[in-house]
A tleap script that builds the chain and sets N, CA, C and O, in Angstrom:
source leaprc.protein.ff14SB
mol = sequence {
  NMET HIE SER ARG SER VAL PHE HIE LEU ASP
  CYS THR ALA ILE ILE PRO ASP CYS GLY PHE
  VAL CYS ALA LYS CYS VAL GLU GLU MET LYS
  VAL VAL PHE MET ARG GLN ALA GLY VAL ASN
  LYS PHE TYR ARG ASN GLY ASN GLY VAL VAL
  VAL GLU HIE ASP VAL ASP VAL VAL GLY THR
  ASP GLN LEU VAL ALA LEU PHE GLN ASP LEU
  PRO SER PHE HIE GLU GLY ALA PHE VAL PRO
  THR LEU ILE THR CSER
}
set mol.1.N position { 30.709 42.089 177.174 }
set mol.1.CA position { 29.850 41.497 178.169 }
set mol.1.C position { 28.685 42.447 178.450 }
set mol.1.O position { 28.885 43.640 178.681 }
set mol.2.N position { 27.493 41.913 178.428 }
set mol.2.CA position { 26.303 42.735 178.662 }
set mol.2.C position { 25.946 42.750 180.141 }
set mol.2.O position { 26.098 41.754 180.848 }
set mol.3.N position { 25.474 43.891 180.583 }
set mol.3.CA position { 25.113 44.079 181.976 }
set mol.3.C position { 23.830 44.901 182.042 }
set mol.3.O position { 23.456 45.582 181.087 }
set mol.4.N position { 23.182 44.820 183.167 }
set mol.4.CA position { 21.982 45.627 183.418 }
set mol.4.C position { 22.238 46.438 184.666 }
set mol.4.O position { 22.395 45.885 185.755 }
set mol.5.N position { 22.280 47.754 184.511 }
set mol.5.CA position { 22.504 48.651 185.640 }
set mol.5.C position { 21.192 49.321 186.005 }
set mol.5.O position { 20.500 49.874 185.151 }
set mol.6.N position { 20.863 49.262 187.283 }
set mol.6.CA position { 19.629 49.860 187.780 }
set mol.6.C position { 20.010 51.093 188.590 }
set mol.6.O position { 20.842 51.022 189.495 }
set mol.7.N position { 19.397 52.216 188.255 }
set mol.7.CA position { 19.666 53.477 188.938 }
set mol.7.C position { 18.401 53.981 189.609 }
set mol.7.O position { 17.343 54.059 188.985 }
set mol.8.N position { 18.516 54.321 190.882 }
set mol.8.CA position { 17.441 55.058 191.553 }
set mol.8.C position { 17.719 56.522 191.236 }
set mol.8.O position { 18.865 56.966 191.313 }
set mol.9.N position { 16.685 57.271 190.881 }
set mol.9.CA position { 16.854 58.685 190.565 }
set mol.9.C position { 16.151 59.535 191.596 }
set mol.9.O position { 14.955 59.378 191.838 }
set mol.10.N position { 16.899 60.435 192.202 }
set mol.10.CA position { 16.327 61.358 193.178 }
set mol.10.C position { 16.368 62.760 192.593 }
set mol.10.O position { 17.441 63.308 192.339 }
set mol.11.N position { 15.205 63.328 192.383 }
set mol.11.CA position { 15.142 64.693 191.859 }
set mol.11.C position { 14.373 65.609 192.803 }
set mol.11.O position { 14.174 66.785 192.498 }
set mol.12.N position { 13.941 65.087 193.937 }
set mol.12.CA position { 13.053 65.865 194.809 }
set mol.12.C position { 13.733 67.081 195.442 }
set mol.12.O position { 13.057 68.049 195.791 }
set mol.13.N position { 15.036 67.044 195.591 }
set mol.13.CA position { 15.723 68.212 196.162 }
set mol.13.C position { 15.700 69.390 195.194 }
set mol.13.O position { 15.745 70.547 195.613 }
set mol.14.N position { 15.631 69.092 193.908 }
set mol.14.CA position { 15.662 70.139 192.894 }
set mol.14.C position { 14.262 70.431 192.365 }
set mol.14.O position { 13.904 71.584 192.126 }
set mol.15.N position { 13.472 69.364 192.185 }
set mol.15.CA position { 12.103 69.493 191.681 }
set mol.15.C position { 11.202 68.799 192.715 }
set mol.15.O position { 10.847 67.635 192.529 }
set mol.16.N position { 10.829 69.491 193.796 }
set mol.16.CA position { 10.137 68.850 194.922 }
set mol.16.C position { 8.894 68.043 194.588 }
set mol.16.O position { 8.648 67.011 195.212 }
set mol.17.N position { 8.108 68.488 193.620 }
set mol.17.CA position { 6.869 67.771 193.327 }
set mol.17.C position { 6.991 66.850 192.116 }
set mol.17.O position { 5.985 66.504 191.496 }
set mol.18.N position { 8.207 66.454 191.778 }
set mol.18.CA position { 8.459 65.658 190.571 }
set mol.18.C position { 7.743 64.313 190.614 }
set mol.18.O position { 6.875 64.047 189.783 }
set mol.19.N position { 8.094 63.475 191.561 }
set mol.19.CA position { 7.500 62.152 191.632 }
set mol.19.C position { 7.909 61.234 190.489 }
set mol.19.O position { 7.426 60.106 190.399 }
set mol.20.N position { 8.792 61.707 189.618 }
set mol.20.CA position { 9.334 60.926 188.505 }
set mol.20.C position { 8.220 60.285 187.677 }
set mol.20.O position { 8.269 59.096 187.364 }
set mol.21.N position { 7.224 61.087 187.330 }
set mol.21.CA position { 6.107 60.579 186.538 }
set mol.21.C position { 5.975 61.264 185.177 }
set mol.21.O position { 5.096 60.905 184.394 }
set mol.22.N position { 6.813 62.218 184.892 }
set mol.22.CA position { 6.720 62.968 183.646 }
set mol.22.C position { 7.255 62.140 182.478 }
set mol.22.O position { 8.442 61.818 182.427 }
set mol.23.N position { 6.385 61.806 181.558 }
set mol.23.CA position { 6.791 61.014 180.393 }
set mol.23.C position { 7.828 61.756 179.552 }
set mol.23.O position { 8.688 61.129 178.934 }
set mol.24.N position { 7.751 63.079 179.524 }
set mol.24.CA position { 8.712 63.875 178.756 }
set mol.24.C position { 10.128 63.680 179.302 }
set mol.24.O position { 11.074 63.528 178.528 }
set mol.25.N position { 10.277 63.682 180.611 }
set mol.25.CA position { 11.592 63.490 181.226 }
set mol.25.C position { 12.174 62.133 180.853 }
set mol.25.O position { 13.324 62.034 180.426 }
set mol.26.N position { 11.383 61.111 181.015 }
set mol.26.CA position { 11.847 59.749 180.740 }
set mol.26.C position { 12.202 59.595 179.268 }
set mol.26.O position { 13.214 58.979 178.935 }
set mol.27.N position { 11.379 60.148 178.386 }
set mol.27.CA position { 11.650 60.044 176.952 }
set mol.27.C position { 12.931 60.778 176.579 }
set mol.27.O position { 13.719 60.279 175.776 }
set mol.28.N position { 13.144 61.949 177.150 }
set mol.28.CA position { 14.379 62.687 176.864 }
set mol.28.C position { 15.590 61.904 177.340 }
set mol.28.O position { 16.591 61.816 176.629 }
set mol.29.N position { 15.508 61.336 178.536 }
set mol.29.CA position { 16.624 60.524 179.028 }
set mol.29.C position { 16.872 59.344 178.099 }
set mol.29.O position { 18.018 59.032 177.775 }
set mol.30.N position { 15.801 58.692 177.672 }
set mol.30.CA position { 15.935 57.530 176.794 }
set mol.30.C position { 16.663 57.908 175.501 }
set mol.30.O position { 17.547 57.179 175.052 }
set mol.31.N position { 16.300 59.032 174.910 }
set mol.31.CA position { 16.947 59.476 173.674 }
set mol.31.C position { 18.444 59.680 173.908 }
set mol.31.O position { 19.265 59.234 173.106 }
set mol.32.N position { 18.798 60.349 174.996 }
set mol.32.CA position { 20.204 60.611 175.305 }
set mol.32.C position { 20.965 59.306 175.528 }
set mol.32.O position { 22.053 59.125 174.982 }
set mol.33.N position { 20.413 58.409 176.313 }
set mol.33.CA position { 21.105 57.157 176.621 }
set mol.33.C position { 21.207 56.240 175.413 }
set mol.33.O position { 22.226 55.572 175.236 }
set mol.34.N position { 20.175 56.194 174.580 }
set mol.34.CA position { 20.209 55.311 173.417 }
set mol.34.C position { 21.198 55.800 172.359 }
set mol.34.O position { 21.582 55.029 171.479 }
set mol.35.N position { 21.610 57.039 172.427 }
set mol.35.CA position { 22.649 57.559 171.519 }
set mol.35.C position { 24.040 57.137 171.957 }
set mol.35.O position { 24.985 57.199 171.170 }
set mol.36.N position { 24.174 56.710 173.206 }
set mol.36.CA position { 25.471 56.312 173.745 }
set mol.36.C position { 25.849 54.937 173.202 }
set mol.36.O position { 25.078 53.985 173.320 }
set mol.37.N position { 27.022 54.838 172.615 }
set mol.37.CA position { 27.512 53.545 172.126 }
set mol.37.C position { 27.538 52.545 173.269 }
set mol.37.O position { 27.972 52.874 174.373 }
set mol.38.N position { 27.078 51.331 173.015 }
set mol.38.CA position { 27.084 50.267 174.012 }
set mol.38.C position { 25.788 50.122 174.787 }
set mol.38.O position { 25.582 49.106 175.450 }
set mol.39.N position { 24.896 51.129 174.719 }
set mol.39.CA position { 23.611 51.033 175.415 }
set mol.39.C position { 22.614 50.329 174.508 }
set mol.39.O position { 22.389 50.746 173.372 }
set mol.40.N position { 22.017 49.253 175.022 }
set mol.40.CA position { 21.077 48.453 174.241 }
set mol.40.C position { 19.621 48.758 174.577 }
set mol.40.O position { 18.760 48.726 173.698 }
set mol.41.N position { 19.343 49.054 175.848 }
set mol.41.CA position { 17.975 49.339 176.291 }
set mol.41.C position { 18.008 50.355 177.419 }
set mol.41.O position { 18.972 50.444 178.180 }
set mol.42.N position { 16.927 51.117 177.504 }
set mol.42.CA position { 16.739 52.086 178.586 }
set mol.42.C position { 15.253 52.117 178.881 }
set mol.42.O position { 14.445 52.354 177.983 }
set mol.43.N position { 14.885 51.879 180.134 }
set mol.43.CA position { 13.474 51.918 180.470 }
set mol.43.C position { 13.287 52.271 181.939 }
set mol.43.O position { 14.175 52.086 182.771 }
set mol.44.N position { 12.102 52.783 182.220 }
set mol.44.CA position { 11.745 53.186 183.578 }
set mol.44.C position { 11.413 51.958 184.413 }
set mol.44.O position { 10.863 50.977 183.913 }
set mol.45.N position { 11.759 52.032 185.698 }
set mol.45.CA position { 11.446 50.966 186.635 }
set mol.45.C position { 11.226 51.616 188.000 }
set mol.45.O position { 12.190 51.941 188.694 }
set mol.46.N position { 9.976 51.808 188.386 }
set mol.46.CA position { 9.676 52.455 189.665 }
set mol.46.C position { 10.189 53.880 189.693 }
set mol.46.O position { 9.906 54.661 188.784 }
set mol.47.N position { 10.944 54.230 190.732 }
set mol.47.CA position { 11.530 55.572 190.853 }
set mol.47.C position { 12.935 55.614 190.283 }
set mol.47.O position { 13.815 56.298 190.807 }
set mol.48.N position { 13.129 54.885 189.221 }
set mol.48.CA position { 14.448 54.864 188.614 }
set mol.48.C position { 14.380 54.336 187.204 }
set mol.48.O position { 13.308 54.230 186.609 }
set mol.49.N position { 15.540 54.008 186.682 }
set mol.49.CA position { 15.638 53.498 185.322 }
set mol.49.C position { 16.593 52.314 185.282 }
set mol.49.O position { 17.446 52.140 186.153 }
set mol.50.N position { 16.420 51.507 184.241 }
set mol.50.CA position { 17.310 50.388 183.981 }
set mol.50.C position { 18.012 50.676 182.664 }
set mol.50.O position { 17.376 51.053 181.680 }
set mol.51.N position { 19.317 50.498 182.654 }
set mol.51.CA position { 20.107 50.668 181.440 }
set mol.51.C position { 20.807 49.351 181.162 }
set mol.51.O position { 21.643 48.906 181.949 }
set mol.52.N position { 20.465 48.728 180.040 }
set mol.52.CA position { 21.160 47.520 179.615 }
set mol.52.C position { 22.259 47.962 178.673 }
set mol.52.O position { 22.014 48.665 177.693 }
set mol.53.N position { 23.489 47.536 178.987 }
set mol.53.CA position { 24.635 48.047 178.235 }
set mol.53.C position { 25.762 47.027 178.179 }
set mol.53.O position { 25.822 46.091 178.976 }
set mol.54.N position { 26.648 47.230 177.220 }
set mol.54.CA position { 27.841 46.409 177.063 }
set mol.54.C position { 28.940 47.075 177.878 }
set mol.54.O position { 29.389 48.170 177.538 }
set mol.55.N position { 29.380 46.418 178.958 }
set mol.55.CA position { 30.357 47.022 179.860 }
set mol.55.C position { 31.728 47.183 179.207 }
set mol.55.O position { 32.557 47.950 179.697 }
set mol.56.N position { 31.974 46.475 178.117 }
set mol.56.CA position { 33.236 46.644 177.400 }
set mol.56.C position { 33.239 47.919 176.566 }
set mol.56.O position { 34.294 48.363 176.114 }
set mol.57.N position { 32.064 48.510 176.359 }
set mol.57.CA position { 31.935 49.727 175.559 }
set mol.57.C position { 31.646 50.944 176.433 }
set mol.57.O position { 32.232 52.008 176.233 }
set mol.58.N position { 30.749 50.791 177.394 }
set mol.58.CA position { 30.373 51.906 178.266 }
set mol.58.C position { 30.206 51.396 179.697 }
set mol.58.O position { 29.458 50.451 179.948 }
set mol.59.N position { 30.910 52.032 180.621 }
set mol.59.CA position { 30.846 51.627 182.023 }
set mol.59.C position { 29.830 52.435 182.809 }
set mol.59.O position { 29.268 53.413 182.316 }
set mol.60.N position { 29.609 52.006 184.041 }
set mol.60.CA position { 28.609 52.687 184.872 }
set mol.60.C position { 29.010 54.132 185.180 }
set mol.60.O position { 28.142 54.996 185.311 }
set mol.61.N position { 30.305 54.402 185.295 }
set mol.61.CA position { 30.738 55.784 185.544 }
set mol.61.C position { 30.329 56.693 184.386 }
set mol.61.O position { 29.927 57.837 184.598 }
set mol.62.N position { 30.434 56.177 183.166 }
set mol.62.CA position { 30.021 56.951 181.993 }
set mol.62.C position { 28.508 57.151 181.983 }
set mol.62.O position { 28.018 58.206 181.580 }
set mol.63.N position { 27.780 56.143 182.424 }
set mol.63.CA position { 26.326 56.264 182.480 }
set mol.63.C position { 25.912 57.319 183.501 }
set mol.63.O position { 25.010 58.116 183.244 }
set mol.64.N position { 26.565 57.324 184.649 }
set mol.64.CA position { 26.275 58.334 185.675 }
set mol.64.C position { 26.552 59.726 185.113 }
set mol.64.O position { 25.787 60.657 185.362 }
set mol.65.N position { 27.631 59.872 184.365 }
set mol.65.CA position { 27.973 61.170 183.783 }
set mol.65.C position { 26.899 61.638 182.803 }
set mol.65.O position { 26.661 62.840 182.679 }
set mol.66.N position { 26.250 60.711 182.111 }
set mol.66.CA position { 25.182 61.094 181.184 }
set mol.66.C position { 24.030 61.786 181.908 }
set mol.66.O position { 23.421 62.710 181.368 }
set mol.67.N position { 23.730 61.342 183.125 }
set mol.67.CA position { 22.664 61.996 183.897 }
set mol.67.C position { 23.018 63.455 184.176 }
set mol.67.O position { 22.140 64.318 184.178 }
set mol.68.N position { 24.286 63.728 184.409 }
set mol.68.CA position { 24.718 65.084 184.730 }
set mol.68.C position { 24.725 65.993 183.510 }
set mol.68.O position { 24.725 67.216 183.649 }
set mol.69.N position { 24.732 65.410 182.321 }
set mol.69.CA position { 24.806 66.195 181.086 }
set mol.69.C position { 23.515 66.188 180.283 }
set mol.69.O position { 23.534 66.461 179.083 }
set mol.70.N position { 22.394 65.881 180.927 }
set mol.70.CA position { 21.123 65.882 180.204 }
set mol.70.C position { 20.818 67.289 179.689 }
set mol.70.O position { 21.077 68.273 180.382 }
set mol.71.N position { 20.271 67.386 178.480 }
set mol.71.CA position { 19.948 68.703 177.937 }
set mol.71.C position { 18.718 69.322 178.608 }
set mol.71.O position { 18.095 68.706 179.473 }
set mol.72.N position { 18.392 70.503 178.213 }
set mol.72.CA position { 17.244 71.280 178.656 }
set mol.72.C position { 17.214 71.450 180.165 }
set mol.72.O position { 18.261 71.510 180.809 }
set mol.73.N position { 16.023 71.528 180.726 }
set mol.73.CA position { 15.908 71.817 182.163 }
set mol.73.C position { 16.282 70.631 183.040 }
set mol.73.O position { 16.337 70.781 184.260 }
set mol.74.N position { 16.539 69.469 182.472 }
set mol.74.CA position { 16.885 68.288 183.265 }
set mol.74.C position { 18.336 68.293 183.729 }
set mol.74.O position { 18.704 67.519 184.612 }
set mol.75.N position { 19.169 69.164 183.140 }
set mol.75.CA position { 20.592 69.150 183.462 }
set mol.75.C position { 20.810 69.301 184.965 }
set mol.75.O position { 20.399 70.294 185.566 }
set mol.76.N position { 21.452 68.317 185.553 }
set mol.76.CA position { 21.747 68.336 186.975 }
set mol.76.C position { 20.562 68.073 187.887 }
set mol.76.O position { 20.708 68.110 189.109 }
set mol.77.N position { 19.384 67.805 187.318 }
set mol.77.CA position { 18.187 67.638 188.140 }
set mol.77.C position { 18.042 66.238 188.713 }
set mol.77.O position { 17.439 66.065 189.772 }
set mol.78.N position { 18.580 65.245 188.037 }
set mol.78.CA position { 18.417 63.869 188.495 }
set mol.78.C position { 19.718 63.359 189.094 }
set mol.78.O position { 20.751 63.329 188.425 }
set mol.79.N position { 19.662 62.962 190.348 }
set mol.79.CA position { 20.833 62.458 191.053 }
set mol.79.C position { 20.744 60.933 191.059 }
set mol.79.O position { 19.931 60.363 191.787 }
set mol.80.N position { 21.578 60.268 190.248 }
set mol.80.CA position { 21.488 58.817 190.146 }
set mol.80.C position { 22.264 58.095 191.240 }
set mol.80.O position { 23.346 58.527 191.640 }
set mol.81.N position { 21.699 56.995 191.717 }
set mol.81.CA position { 22.393 56.092 192.630 }
set mol.81.C position { 22.353 54.719 191.999 }
set mol.81.O position { 21.275 54.176 191.758 }
set mol.82.N position { 23.515 54.152 191.727 }
set mol.82.CA position { 23.591 52.820 191.146 }
set mol.82.C position { 23.138 51.802 192.180 }
set mol.82.O position { 23.691 51.736 193.278 }
set mol.83.N position { 22.128 51.008 191.828 }
set mol.83.CA position { 21.631 49.988 192.743 }
set mol.83.C position { 22.284 48.651 192.432 }
set mol.83.O position { 22.781 47.973 193.331 }
set mol.84.N position { 22.283 48.269 191.151 }
set mol.84.CA position { 22.923 47.019 190.730 }
set mol.84.C position { 23.540 47.201 189.358 }
set mol.84.O position { 23.165 48.100 188.606 }
set mol.85.N position { 24.484 46.342 189.046 }
set mol.85.CA position { 25.043 46.354 187.685 }
set mol.85.C position { 25.411 44.941 187.293 }
set mol.85.O position { 25.899 44.715 186.186 }
savepdb mol mol.pdb
quit
């Protein structure tokens, strides 16, 4: 079953002037998420991202964990809040 999970991302506590506008950050996240089995799409939406995924393959808890394991300086920088799934 396919689902669309929307995450608000808060990084201001760690990167105060972020504003979630860095194309490099979004592209790195996209690469990481698109490598995850079951993820069909990943794209930016306002101050967050949308992940379209097959819930029978990857659940929202696994998606949240991906944010915590981002490589480079992003590791632990983005605090996701699931808005819808």
